[in-house]
Every structure is written in C-alpha cells, then in structure tokens.
C-alpha positions as a Markdown table, in Angstrom:
| # | Residue | x | y | z |
|---|---|---|---|---|
| 1 | Met | 118.7 | 108.9 | 83.6 |
| 2 | Lys | 121.3 | 106.3 | 82.5 |
| 3 | Asn | 124.7 | 105.7 | 84.1 |
| 4 | Ile | 123.4 | 106.0 | 87.7 |
| 5 | Asn | 126.0 | 105.8 | 90.4 |
| 6 | Ile | 124.3 | 104.9 | 93.7 |
| 7 | Leu | 125.4 | 105.2 | 97.3 |
| 8 | Leu | 123.3 | 102.7 | 99.3 |
| 9 | Leu | 123.2 | 103.3 | 103.1 |
| 10 | Cys | 121.3 | 100.4 | 104.6 |
| 11 | Glu | 121.4 | 98.8 | 108.1 |
| 12 | Asp | 119.7 | 95.5 | 107.6 |
| 13 | Leu | 119.2 | 92.6 | 105.2 |
| 14 | Leu | 117.2 | 94.8 | 102.8 |
| 15 | Trp | 120.4 | 95.9 | 101.0 |
| 16 | Ile | 120.9 | 92.5 | 99.4 |
| 17 | Ser | 117.4 | 92.6 | 97.8 |
| 18 | Leu | 118.1 | 96.2 | 96.6 |
| 19 | Val | 121.4 | 95.3 | 95.1 |
| 20 | Arg | 120.0 | 92.2 | 93.4 |
| 21 | Lys | 117.3 | 94.3 | 91.8 |
| 22 | Phe | 119.5 | 97.3 | 91.0 |
| 23 | Ser | 122.0 | 95.0 | 89.2 |
| 24 | Ser | 119.5 | 94.1 | 86.6 |
| 25 | Ser | 118.5 | 97.7 | 85.8 |
| 26 | Ile | 119.5 | 99.1 | 82.4 |
| 27 | Tyr | 120.1 | 102.5 | 84.2 |
| 28 | Leu | 122.7 | 101.3 | 86.6 |
| 29 | Asn | 126.4 | 102.1 | 86.2 |
| 30 | Lys | 127.6 | 101.2 | 89.7 |
| 31 | Val | 126.2 | 100.7 | 93.2 |
| 32 | Tyr | 128.5 | 101.5 | 96.2 |
| 33 | Ile | 127.3 | 99.8 | 99.4 |
| 34 | Arg | 128.3 | 101.1 | 102.8 |
| 35 | Arg | 129.3 | 98.0 | 104.8 |
| 36 | Ser | 131.4 | 97.7 | 108.0 |
| 37 | Tyr | 132.9 | 94.4 | 106.7 |
| 38 | Lys | 133.5 | 92.6 | 103.5 |
| 39 | Ser | 130.4 | 90.6 | 102.7 |
| 40 | Ile | 130.4 | 87.1 | 101.4 |
| 41 | Tyr | 127.5 | 88.0 | 99.2 |
| 42 | Glu | 128.3 | 87.3 | 95.6 |
| 43 | Lys | 130.0 | 90.2 | 93.9 |
| 44 | Ala | 129.7 | 91.7 | 90.5 |
| 45 | Asp | 131.5 | 94.3 | 88.4 |
| 46 | Asn | 128.9 | 96.9 | 89.1 |
| 47 | Ile | 129.0 | 96.4 | 92.9 |
| 48 | Glu | 131.6 | 97.8 | 95.3 |
| 49 | Tyr | 131.7 | 97.7 | 99.1 |
| 50 | Val | 133.0 | 100.8 | 100.8 |
| 51 | Asn | 133.9 | 101.2 | 104.5 |
| 52 | Leu | 132.5 | 104.6 | 105.5 |
| 53 | Asp | 133.0 | 104.9 | 109.3 |
| 54 | Asn | 131.1 | 108.1 | 109.9 |
| 55 | Ile | 128.9 | 110.8 | 108.4 |
| 56 | Lys | 131.8 | 112.9 | 107.3 |
| 57 | Asp | 133.2 | 110.0 | 105.3 |
| 58 | Cys | 129.8 | 109.6 | 103.5 |
| 59 | Tyr | 129.9 | 113.3 | 102.6 |
| 60 | Glu | 133.4 | 113.2 | 101.2 |
| 61 | Phe | 132.7 | 109.9 | 99.3 |
| 62 | Val | 129.7 | 111.3 | 97.5 |
| 63 | Lys | 131.6 | 114.4 | 96.4 |
| 64 | Lys | 134.6 | 112.5 | 95.1 |
| 65 | Asn | 132.9 | 109.6 | 93.3 |
| 66 | Asn | 130.4 | 111.1 | 91.0 |
| 67 | Ile | 127.4 | 109.8 | 93.0 |
| 68 | Asn | 124.2 | 111.0 | 91.4 |
| 69 | Phe | 121.7 | 109.0 | 93.5 |
| 70 | Val | 121.6 | 108.2 | 97.2 |
| 71 | Val | 119.4 | 105.6 | 98.8 |
| 72 | Val | 119.0 | 105.7 | 102.6 |
| 73 | Thr | 116.7 | 103.0 | 104.1 |
| 74 | Gly | 117.6 | 102.8 | 107.8 |
| 75 | Leu | 116.8 | 104.8 | 110.9 |
| 76 | Tyr | 120.2 | 104.9 | 112.5 |
| 77 | Val | 122.3 | 105.6 | 109.4 |
| 78 | Asn | 120.0 | 108.5 | 108.5 |
| 79 | Arg | 120.4 | 111.2 | 111.2 |
| 80 | Gly | 120.6 | 114.2 | 108.9 |
| 81 | Leu | 122.2 | 112.5 | 105.9 |
| 82 | Val | 119.1 | 112.7 | 103.7 |
| 83 | Asn | 118.8 | 116.5 | 104.4 |
| 84 | Tyr | 122.4 | 117.0 | 103.5 |
| 85 | Phe | 122.5 | 115.0 | 100.3 |
| 86 | Lys | 119.1 | 116.3 | 99.1 |
| 87 | Tyr | 119.3 | 120.0 | 100.0 |
| 88 | Asn | 123.0 | 120.9 | 100.6 |
| 89 | Leu | 124.4 | 118.9 | 97.7 |
| 90 | Gly | 121.3 | 118.7 | 95.5 |
| 91 | Ile | 121.6 | 114.9 | 94.9 |
| 92 | Pro | 118.4 | 113.0 | 94.2 |
| 93 | Thr | 117.9 | 111.1 | 97.5 |
| 94 | Phe | 115.5 | 108.3 | 98.3 |
| 95 | Gly | 114.9 | 108.4 | 102.1 |
| 96 | Ile | 113.3 | 110.1 | 105.0 |
| 97 | Thr | 114.4 | 113.5 | 106.2 |
| 98 | Lys | 115.4 | 114.0 | 109.9 |
| 99 | Ser | 112.2 | 115.7 | 111.1 |
| 100 | Trp | 109.9 | 113.1 | 109.5 |
| 101 | Leu | 111.8 | 110.2 | 111.1 |
| 102 | Glu | 110.3 | 111.3 | 114.4 |
| 103 | Leu | 106.9 | 109.9 | 113.4 |
| 104 | Glu | 108.5 | 106.4 | 113.8 |
| 105 | Cys | 111.1 | 107.2 | 116.5 |
| 106 | Ser | 108.3 | 108.6 | 118.7 |
| 107 | Lys | 105.1 | 106.5 | 118.6 |
| 108 | Cys | 103.4 | 109.4 | 120.5 |
| 109 | Leu | 104.3 | 111.9 | 117.7 |
| 110 | Gly | 103.0 | 109.4 | 115.1 |
| 111 | Lys | 99.7 | 109.1 | 117.0 |
| 112 | Glu | 99.4 | 112.9 | 117.4 |
| 113 | Phe | 100.0 | 113.3 | 113.6 |
| 114 | Met | 97.2 | 110.9 | 112.9 |
| 115 | Ala | 94.8 | 112.5 | 115.3 |
| 116 | Lys | 95.5 | 116.0 | 114.0 |
| 117 | His | 94.9 | 115.0 | 110.4 |
| 118 | Asn | 91.9 | 112.6 | 111.0 |
| 119 | Ile | 93.7 | 109.5 | 110.0 |
| 120 | Pro | 91.9 | 106.6 | 111.6 |
| 121 | Thr | 93.9 | 105.0 | 114.4 |
| 122 | Ser | 93.2 | 103.0 | 117.6 |
| 123 | Glu | 92.2 | 105.0 | 120.7 |
| 124 | Tyr | 95.2 | 105.7 | 123.0 |
| 125 | Met | 96.3 | 107.5 | 126.1 |
| 126 | Ile | 99.7 | 108.8 | 127.2 |
| 127 | Val | 100.5 | 107.1 | 130.5 |
| 128 | Lys | 103.1 | 108.3 | 133.0 |
| 129 | Asn | 102.2 | 106.4 | 136.2 |
| 130 | Lys | 100.1 | 103.7 | 137.8 |
| 131 | Lys | 97.1 | 105.9 | 138.3 |
| 132 | Glu | 96.9 | 106.8 | 134.6 |
| 133 | Leu | 97.5 | 103.1 | 133.7 |
| 134 | Asp | 94.5 | 102.2 | 135.8 |
| 135 | Glu | 92.4 | 104.8 | 133.9 |
| 136 | Ala | 93.5 | 103.4 | 130.6 |
| 137 | Ile | 92.6 | 99.9 | 131.7 |
| 138 | Glu | 89.2 | 101.1 | 132.9 |
| 139 | Glu | 88.6 | 102.8 | 129.6 |
| 140 | Tyr | 89.8 | 100.1 | 127.2 |
| 141 | Gly | 89.5 | 96.8 | 129.1 |
| 142 | Tyr | 91.6 | 93.7 | 128.3 |
| 143 | Pro | 93.4 | 92.9 | 126.3 |
| 144 | Ile | 95.2 | 96.2 | 126.1 |
| 145 | Ile | 98.2 | 97.4 | 124.1 |
| 146 | Ile | 101.2 | 98.7 | 126.1 |
| 147 | Lys | 103.6 | 100.4 | 123.6 |
| 148 | Asp | 107.1 | 101.8 | 124.2 |
| 149 | Asn | 107.2 | 105.4 | 122.8 |
| 150 | Lys | 110.7 | 104.7 | 121.4 |
| 151 | Gln | 111.4 | 102.7 | 118.3 |
| 152 | Gln | 112.3 | 99.2 | 119.3 |
| 153 | Ala | 112.5 | 97.3 | 116.0 |
| 154 | Gly | 109.1 | 95.7 | 116.6 |
| 155 | Phe | 109.9 | 94.5 | 120.2 |
| 156 | Gly | 108.3 | 97.5 | 122.0 |
| 157 | Thr | 104.6 | 96.5 | 121.6 |
| 158 | Tyr | 103.0 | 94.3 | 124.2 |
| 159 | Ile | 99.5 | 92.7 | 124.3 |
| 160 | Cys | 98.6 | 92.6 | 127.9 |
| 161 | Arg | 95.7 | 90.5 | 129.2 |
| 162 | Thr | 96.0 | 90.9 | 133.0 |
| 163 | Lys | 96.8 | 93.7 | 135.5 |
| 164 | Lys | 99.9 | 92.0 | 136.6 |
| 165 | Glu | 101.2 | 91.8 | 133.0 |
| 166 | Cys | 100.4 | 95.5 | 132.4 |
| 167 | Leu | 102.3 | 96.5 | 135.5 |
| 168 | Arg | 105.3 | 94.4 | 134.6 |
| 169 | Lys | 105.6 | 95.9 | 131.1 |
| 170 | Ala | 104.9 | 99.5 | 132.4 |
| 171 | Lys | 107.7 | 99.1 | 135.0 |
| 172 | Lys | 110.1 | 97.9 | 132.4 |
| 173 | Ile | 109.4 | 100.8 | 130.0 |
| 174 | Leu | 109.4 | 103.5 | 132.8 |
| 175 | Lys | 112.9 | 102.5 | 133.9 |
| 176 | Glu | 114.2 | 104.1 | 130.7 |
| 177 | Asp | 111.5 | 106.6 | 129.7 |
| 178 | Thr | 109.0 | 109.0 | 131.4 |
| 179 | Phe | 105.8 | 107.7 | 129.6 |
| 180 | Phe | 104.4 | 105.1 | 127.3 |
| 181 | Ile | 101.3 | 104.6 | 125.2 |
| 182 | Ala | 98.3 | 102.5 | 126.3 |
| 183 | Glu | 96.1 | 101.7 | 123.3 |
| 184 | Arg | 92.7 | 100.0 | 122.7 |
| 185 | Tyr | 93.2 | 96.5 | 121.3 |
| 186 | Ile | 91.7 | 96.0 | 117.9 |
| 187 | Glu | 91.0 | 92.5 | 116.6 |
| 188 | Gly | 91.2 | 92.1 | 112.8 |
| 189 | Glu | 93.1 | 91.3 | 109.7 |
| 190 | Glu | 96.4 | 93.2 | 109.3 |
| 191 | Val | 98.5 | 94.2 | 106.3 |
| 192 | Thr | 101.6 | 96.4 | 105.8 |
| 193 | Leu | 101.1 | 99.0 | 103.1 |
| 194 | His | 104.2 | 100.7 | 101.6 |
| 195 | Thr | 103.5 | 103.9 | 99.7 |
| 196 | Leu | 105.9 | 106.0 | 97.6 |
| 197 | Trp | 105.8 | 109.8 | 98.0 |
| 198 | Asp | 107.6 | 111.8 | 95.3 |
| 199 | Gly | 106.8 | 115.2 | 96.7 |
| 200 | Lys | 103.7 | 115.5 | 94.6 |
| 201 | Ile | 101.8 | 112.3 | 94.5 |
| 202 | Leu | 101.4 | 109.1 | 96.7 |
| 203 | Ile | 101.6 | 105.7 | 95.0 |
| 204 | Pro | 100.6 | 102.6 | 97.0 |
| 205 | Leu | 102.5 | 99.3 | 96.5 |
| 206 | Glu | 100.9 | 95.9 | 96.9 |
| 207 | Pro | 99.8 | 95.2 | 100.5 |
| 208 | Val | 101.9 | 92.6 | 102.3 |
| 209 | Arg | 100.8 | 90.1 | 105.0 |
| 210 | Asp | 103.3 | 90.1 | 107.9 |
| 211 | Tyr | 103.7 | 87.8 | 110.9 |
| 212 | Lys | 104.9 | 89.8 | 114.0 |
| 213 | Arg | 104.5 | 87.2 | 116.8 |
| 214 | Leu | 107.4 | 84.9 | 117.6 |
| 215 | Lys | 105.5 | 81.6 | 117.7 |
| 216 | Asn | 103.1 | 79.7 | 115.5 |
| 217 | Asn | 99.4 | 80.5 | 115.8 |
| 218 | Asn | 100.4 | 84.2 | 116.5 |
| 219 | Glu | 101.5 | 83.4 | 120.0 |
| 220 | Gly | 104.6 | 84.7 | 121.9 |
| 221 | Ile | 106.1 | 88.2 | 122.0 |
| 222 | Asn | 105.9 | 90.7 | 119.2 |
| 223 | Thr | 109.1 | 90.8 | 117.0 |
| 224 | Gly | 110.2 | 92.8 | 114.0 |
| 225 | Ser | 108.8 | 90.0 | 111.8 |
| 226 | Met | 109.0 | 86.3 | 111.4 |
| 227 | Gly | 107.9 | 86.1 | 107.8 |
| 228 | Ser | 105.5 | 87.6 | 105.1 |
| 229 | Tyr | 104.0 | 87.1 | 101.7 |
| 230 | Val | 102.4 | 89.0 | 98.9 |
| 231 | Pro | 99.8 | 89.3 | 97.4 |
| 232 | Val | 97.2 | 89.2 | 100.1 |
| 233 | Lys | 93.7 | 87.9 | 99.3 |
| 234 | Leu | 91.4 | 90.8 | 100.2 |
| 235 | Thr | 87.7 | 91.3 | 99.6 |
| 236 | Asp | 86.5 | 94.1 | 97.4 |
| 237 | Gly | 85.3 | 95.9 | 100.5 |
| 238 | Lys | 88.8 | 95.8 | 102.1 |
| 239 | Lys | 90.4 | 96.9 | 98.8 |
| 240 | Ala | 88.0 | 99.9 | 98.8 |
| 241 | Leu | 89.0 | 100.7 | 102.4 |
| 242 | Ile | 92.7 | 100.7 | 101.4 |
| 243 | Asn | 92.0 | 103.0 | 98.4 |
| 244 | Lys | 90.1 | 105.3 | 100.8 |
| 245 | Tyr | 93.0 | 105.3 | 103.2 |
| 246 | Val | 95.6 | 106.1 | 100.5 |
| 247 | Lys | 93.4 | 108.9 | 99.1 |
| 248 | Lys | 93.2 | 110.4 | 102.6 |
| 249 | Leu | 96.9 | 110.1 | 103.2 |
| 250 | Glu | 97.7 | 111.7 | 99.9 |
| 251 | Glu | 95.4 | 114.6 | 100.7 |
| 252 | Val | 97.2 | 115.1 | 104.0 |
| 253 | Phe | 100.6 | 114.9 | 102.4 |
| 254 | Gln | 99.6 | 117.4 | 99.7 |
| 255 | Glu | 98.5 | 119.7 | 102.4 |
| 256 | Val | 101.5 | 119.5 | 104.8 |
| 257 | Lys | 104.0 | 119.0 | 101.9 |
| 258 | Pro | 106.6 | 116.6 | 103.5 |
| 259 | Asn | 110.1 | 117.4 | 102.5 |
| 260 | Phe | 111.2 | 113.9 | 101.8 |
| 261 | Thr | 110.9 | 111.6 | 98.8 |
| 262 | Gly | 110.8 | 107.9 | 99.6 |
| 263 | Val | 108.9 | 105.1 | 101.3 |
| 264 | Phe | 106.2 | 105.8 | 103.9 |
| 265 | Ala | 104.8 | 102.5 | 105.4 |
| 266 | Ser | 101.6 | 102.0 | 107.4 |
| 267 | Asp | 100.6 | 99.0 | 109.6 |
| 268 | Leu | 96.9 | 98.7 | 108.8 |
| 269 | Ile | 94.2 | 96.6 | 110.5 |
| 270 | Phe | 90.7 | 96.0 | 109.2 |
| 271 | Thr | 87.5 | 95.8 | 111.3 |
| 272 | Glu | 84.1 | 95.0 | 109.7 |
| 273 | Glu | 83.5 | 98.6 | 108.8 |
| 274 | Asn | 86.7 | 100.5 | 108.8 |
| 275 | Ile | 90.5 | 100.5 | 108.5 |
| 276 | Tyr | 92.9 | 101.8 | 111.1 |
| 277 | Asn | 96.6 | 102.7 | 111.0 |
| 278 | Leu | 98.3 | 101.2 | 114.1 |
| 279 | Glu | 101.6 | 103.0 | 113.5 |
| 280 | Phe | 103.9 | 104.6 | 110.8 |
| 281 | Asn | 107.2 | 103.2 | 109.6 |
| 282 | Met | 109.3 | 105.9 | 108.0 |
| 283 | Arg | 111.3 | 103.5 | 105.9 |
| 284 | Pro | 110.9 | 100.2 | 104.1 |
| 285 | Cys | 109.9 | 97.5 | 106.6 |
| 286 | Thr | 111.8 | 94.2 | 106.6 |
| 287 | Pro | 111.1 | 91.5 | 105.5 |
| 288 | Glu | 107.9 | 93.0 | 104.1 |
| 289 | Phe | 109.8 | 95.2 | 101.7 |
| 290 | Glu | 112.3 | 92.4 | 100.9 |
| 291 | Val | 109.5 | 90.1 | 99.8 |
| 292 | Leu | 107.8 | 93.0 | 97.9 |
| 293 | Ile | 111.0 | 93.7 | 96.0 |
| 294 | Glu | 111.2 | 90.0 | 94.9 |
| 295 | His | 107.5 | 90.3 | 93.8 |
| 296 | Ile | 107.9 | 93.5 | 91.8 |
| 297 | Asp | 108.4 | 92.8 | 88.1 |
| 298 | Ser | 109.5 | 96.3 | 87.0 |
| 299 | Asp | 112.7 | 98.2 | 87.1 |
| 300 | Leu | 113.0 | 99.1 | 90.8 |
| 301 | Leu | 115.9 | 101.5 | 90.2 |
| 302 | Glu | 113.7 | 103.5 | 87.8 |
| 303 | Ile | 110.8 | 103.6 | 90.3 |
| 304 | Met | 113.0 | 104.7 | 93.2 |
| 305 | Tyr | 114.9 | 107.3 | 91.1 |
| 306 | Lys | 111.7 | 108.8 | 89.7 |
| 307 | Thr | 110.4 | 108.9 | 93.3 |
| 308 | Ala | 113.4 | 111.0 | 94.3 |
| 309 | Val | 113.1 | 113.4 | 91.4 |
| 310 | Ser | 109.3 | 113.9 | 91.7 |
| 311 | Glu | 108.5 | 112.1 | 88.4 |
| 312 | Leu | 106.4 | 109.1 | 89.6 |
| 313 | Glu | 103.3 | 110.1 | 87.8 |
| 314 | Gly | 102.7 | 107.7 | 84.9 |
| 315 | Val | 105.2 | 105.1 | 86.1 |
| 316 | Glu | 103.8 | 101.6 | 85.8 |
| 317 | Ile | 104.6 | 99.1 | 88.6 |
| 318 | Asn | 104.1 | 95.5 | 87.6 |
| 319 | Tyr | 104.2 | 92.4 | 89.8 |
| 320 | Lys | 105.0 | 88.7 | 89.2 |
| 321 | Pro | 102.2 | 86.2 | 88.9 |
| 322 | Gly | 101.7 | 83.9 | 91.8 |
| 323 | Ile | 102.8 | 84.3 | 95.4 |
| 324 | Thr | 106.1 | 85.5 | 96.8 |
| 325 | Gly | 106.8 | 84.3 | 100.3 |
| 326 | Ala | 109.5 | 84.9 | 102.9 |
| 327 | Val | 110.5 | 83.1 | 106.1 |
| 328 | Asn | 112.8 | 84.7 | 108.7 |
| 329 | Val | 115.3 | 82.3 | 110.3 |
| 330 | Val | 116.7 | 83.6 | 113.6 |
| 331 | His | 118.9 | 82.4 | 116.4 |
| 332 | Lys | 117.1 | 80.7 | 119.3 |
| 333 | Asp | 118.1 | 83.7 | 121.5 |
| 334 | Tyr | 116.3 | 86.2 | 119.2 |
| 335 | Lys | 113.5 | 86.5 | 121.7 |
| 336 | Tyr | 115.9 | 88.2 | 124.1 |
| 337 | Phe | 116.5 | 91.1 | 121.7 |
| 338 | Pro | 117.8 | 93.7 | 122.3 |
| 339 | Asn | 119.6 | 92.5 | 125.4 |
| 340 | Ile | 122.0 | 90.0 | 123.8 |
| 341 | Val | 124.4 | 91.2 | 121.1 |
| 342 | Glu | 127.3 | 88.7 | 121.4 |
| 343 | Thr | 128.5 | 86.8 | 118.4 |
| 344 | Arg | 126.9 | 83.4 | 118.0 |
| 345 | Lys | 127.7 | 80.5 | 115.7 |
| 346 | Ile | 125.6 | 78.1 | 113.6 |
| 347 | Lys | 126.5 | 75.3 | 111.3 |
| 348 | Ile | 125.1 | 75.5 | 107.8 |
| 349 | Pro | 125.6 | 73.2 | 104.7 |
| 350 | Lys | 128.1 | 74.2 | 102.1 |
| 351 | Asn | 126.7 | 76.4 | 99.4 |
| 352 | Phe | 123.4 | 76.8 | 101.3 |
| 353 | Leu | 123.4 | 80.6 | 101.1 |
| 354 | Lys | 123.6 | 80.5 | 97.3 |
| 355 | Gly | 120.0 | 79.4 | 97.2 |
| 356 | Ser | 118.7 | 77.7 | 94.1 |
| 357 | Lys | 117.2 | 78.7 | 90.8 |
| 358 | Asp | 114.0 | 79.9 | 92.4 |
| 359 | Ile | 115.0 | 80.5 | 96.0 |
| 360 | Val | 116.9 | 83.6 | 97.1 |
| 361 | Ile | 118.4 | 84.2 | 100.5 |
| 362 | Asn | 119.4 | 87.5 | 102.2 |
| 363 | Phe | 121.8 | 86.7 | 105.0 |
| 364 | Asn | 123.5 | 88.3 | 107.9 |
| 365 | Ile | 126.6 | 86.1 | 108.0 |
| 366 | Lys | 130.0 | 87.6 | 107.9 |
| 367 | Asp | 132.0 | 84.5 | 107.2 |
| 368 | Ile | 131.9 | 80.7 | 106.9 |
| 369 | Asp | 134.8 | 78.4 | 107.6 |
| 370 | Glu | 135.6 | 75.2 | 105.8 |
| 371 | Lys | 133.5 | 73.1 | 108.2 |
| 372 | Gly | 130.4 | 75.2 | 107.6 |
| 373 | Asn | 130.5 | 77.2 | 110.8 |
| 374 | Ala | 129.0 | 80.6 | 110.3 |
| 375 | Lys | 129.2 | 83.7 | 112.6 |
| 376 | Ile | 126.1 | 85.7 | 113.2 |
| 377 | Tyr | 124.8 | 88.2 | 115.8 |
| 378 | Thr | 121.7 | 87.3 | 117.8 |
| 379 | Asn | 120.1 | 90.7 | 117.7 |
| 380 | Ile | 119.7 | 90.5 | 113.9 |
| 381 | Asn | 118.1 | 87.8 | 111.7 |
| 382 | Ile | 120.4 | 85.1 | 110.4 |
| 383 | Phe | 118.7 | 85.2 | 107.1 |
| 384 | Val | 115.5 | 85.7 | 105.2 |
| 385 | Ile | 114.7 | 83.0 | 102.6 |
| 386 | Met | 112.3 | 83.9 | 99.7 |
| 387 | Lys | 110.6 | 82.3 | 96.7 |
| 388 | Asn | 108.0 | 83.1 | 94.1 |
| 389 | Asp | 105.6 | 80.3 | 93.2 |
| 390 | Ser | 102.5 | 80.0 | 91.1 |
| 391 | Lys | 100.5 | 78.4 | 94.0 |
| 392 | Asn | 102.4 | 78.2 | 97.3 |
| 393 | Pro | 106.1 | 78.9 | 97.9 |
| 394 | Phe | 106.2 | 77.8 | 101.5 |
| 395 | Pro | 106.5 | 74.0 | 101.2 |
| 396 | Asp | 109.7 | 74.4 | 99.2 |
| 397 | Leu | 111.0 | 77.1 | 101.5 |
| 398 | Tyr | 110.5 | 75.0 | 104.6 |
| 399 | Glu | 112.1 | 72.0 | 102.9 |
| 400 | Tyr | 115.1 | 74.1 | 102.1 |
| 401 | Ile | 115.5 | 75.4 | 105.6 |
| 402 | Ser | 115.2 | 71.9 | 107.0 |
| 403 | Arg | 118.7 | 71.2 | 105.5 |
| 404 | Ile | 120.1 | 73.1 | 108.4 |
| 405 | Lys | 120.3 | 70.7 | 111.3 |
| 406 | Asp | 121.7 | 73.2 | 113.9 |
| 407 | Lys | 119.5 | 73.3 | 116.9 |
| 408 | Asn | 120.4 | 77.0 | 117.5 |
| 409 | Ile | 118.1 | 78.2 | 114.6 |
| 410 | Tyr | 114.5 | 79.1 | 115.1 |
| 411 | Tyr | 111.6 | 79.9 | 112.7 |
| 412 | Arg | 107.8 | 79.8 | 112.4 |
| 413 | Thr | 106.3 | 77.0 | 110.4 |
| 414 | Asp | 102.9 | 78.5 | 109.7 |
| 415 | Ile | 103.6 | 81.4 | 107.4 |
| 416 | Gly | 101.2 | 81.7 | 104.4 |
| 417 | Glu | 97.6 | 81.4 | 103.5 |
| 418 | Asn | 97.2 | 77.8 | 104.5 |
C-alpha cells in the first residue's frame, strides 16, 4: 500500500483538507491536484497542481503518471470518470459512479429509492401544477417544503409558510423544470451522517451538526452550509436510532450491491420516536466533511484507500478529543447564488490565510496583491475556518475572523452548542 500516487479531482474547498491530511500519511508518495489555476495554498514536495482541461486529459494523465489511486469528490467533475478509472483502467477509485450520482442529482429518484427500500423519509408528492400543489398543501399543511428536483448546492429547498410563498417558489422552479417535490415539514434535531461503503460493508463516521440557514437563529434562506461542528451531543436513544438507520442502510446496500466505493451521506432528522432521511448526498458534504477530516485522528489516506479496495473491515477510525468547529465566511452577495458569478474583491490582512498553530483555513482565493486585496467568486465560499478545542473552538474562530474589516464579508455568529 506504500508509495501511493493520487489524482485528486475536487470542485470545492474540500481539496485543501484532503491534501493537508494526505500529506501526513506514511503511505503517500505524491498527490496531483486538478486545478484550473495555480493556488496560493502552501506547496510541498509531495504536492503538484495539474491543469487538466477535460476528461480526455484526465485519462491520459492517469495512464502516463503511474497513478494508483484516484479520488473524485465532486458532482460535476465526475460524469463517468469514476466508472472509467475503476472499471476500464482497474485503478482503485474513491468516488460515486455515474448511475448512483442520480440519487442526489434528482431528489425525486432519491425519494423513490428510499420508498422502495423502506428507508424512513418525510412524506412527499410530485407536483406538476397548481392543482397538485393545492392537494399537497391540503395534505401536509403549513409550513411545507418545496424542493427543486435538481441539485442546487443546498439552495433548492424552501420552507414555505403561506400560499403566496408556495406559489412564488413553484413558479420559479417550473420555469426551468416540469415538476418539483412538495414535502411534509418535520420539526426536529438534524445531523449529517457520512458513511463509507467499500462494496461489502458500510462504516458510519461521526455525525456532524450543520447549519443550513443563512442567518442567525436558523432564519433566512437555505444555503449549502454556514458552519458545522463535531461531535454532536446525542442522547442514547438518538444514538440507537442512528445505529438502526446504518444497519438498515447496510442491509439495503448488501442487497442492491452499489458499484461504487466511497462516501454516501445522509441528511437525518430526529423526531421523538424515529429518525428520517431528508435526502442523500452522493459525495462528501462541505463543510461537514471538512470539519470531520480535521476531527479524524487516523490516517485518512489509509481509510479512503482501503474503502476503494474493499478492505475496510477491521480498520479503526479514531477522533481527536474535544470539539472541532467550522465557520463559513461568504461574500455578502452569497444569498443571490446561483445568479451572480462575477469576480468580487475583499481586503484581508497580510498572512491571514496562513491561520495559526491551532486554526486552519480552506480558502477560495486565487491571488492577493501587496495591499491585501483578494479576488473571489460570489457563488463559492470565500473560506472555511476551523479549529479543534477541548471545550469550545468558536470564540477563537470568531475573534480571528473579526480581523477582517471588509464589509463585503458575511458569516453567522451563532454556530456551536452555546
């Protein structure tokens, strides 16, 4: 297993956490990162950035550079790559195959999969017009969930409390699609659960608490995420419900035999008596998986490689003591995603992105000039800032973020247990 050469195909900030963790592995020889530009992320001898413009370039690169492990974490870089690397070239590949991607790309297919295999989920209807919307409202009442069938990076889910709001969201979705999902609203505690499927067994990772809403006190629109932390304080009863869910999911997987090896994530919500899966994510969620990576105290490369080669059984996954927290810092125009994609600028202090001894930052900044002006894109987070602490990491994280005085940044200030 030594001398692993990795090709990492990743669309978002998760790649920095992966590279940081891979670099400390005794098994790593070199990690090649597909990037469209030279990153200002600190470089090392075992890290190389490669500009692979298209799928054909990826194929050729793998064949010519002795790549013996491929990690694919994003939806849009995937499109058949995992199938090709895993089955055509026989390279151990961590990632979701094309057919299984549809469980996330189509929320309807995800719901149908859960219904078919008796995986508890919220009640739902497929809605194509106003009459069917009225039927859903009559059945479920308010508030009601209106959900875009297509994958929208967390922005396609709406909690509607009035008929006017329902009609507005329905009209917006039906401009681009022929139907959407109306779903019964469930009130309860939520966690994100990442599981590792190696083709034989399903291993759960530590549940993560995630904050989807844009504003403090869980107000505002749904986003991809505004922050997260791990571990989550759960009662013994809720832990038992998670174990029951994982056992059920593993039984389903062993029956249907998915042809991928990698991460399968579930957005779970607890009621007093049960646990429900709101939707699947066929990839590591961000920043939930970023904060989870920082919290893991084992060799992540070994874990992921053994997942890819169906050798997870017996692998021990350890975690750091204390709490690991993350805060997403975004541009003030983030709420308009995905409509605004122009370049924006913010001003940050010199050396800010280097973090400190116990603070790490994953950032989406291409370059910084001598005056501290940084270029970013508004449809992607500016950065995710993380720390592990024996009691509470968030006071230090917020103090560190406050060093940026630019009024164009935005972040929630209520992430964490307290």
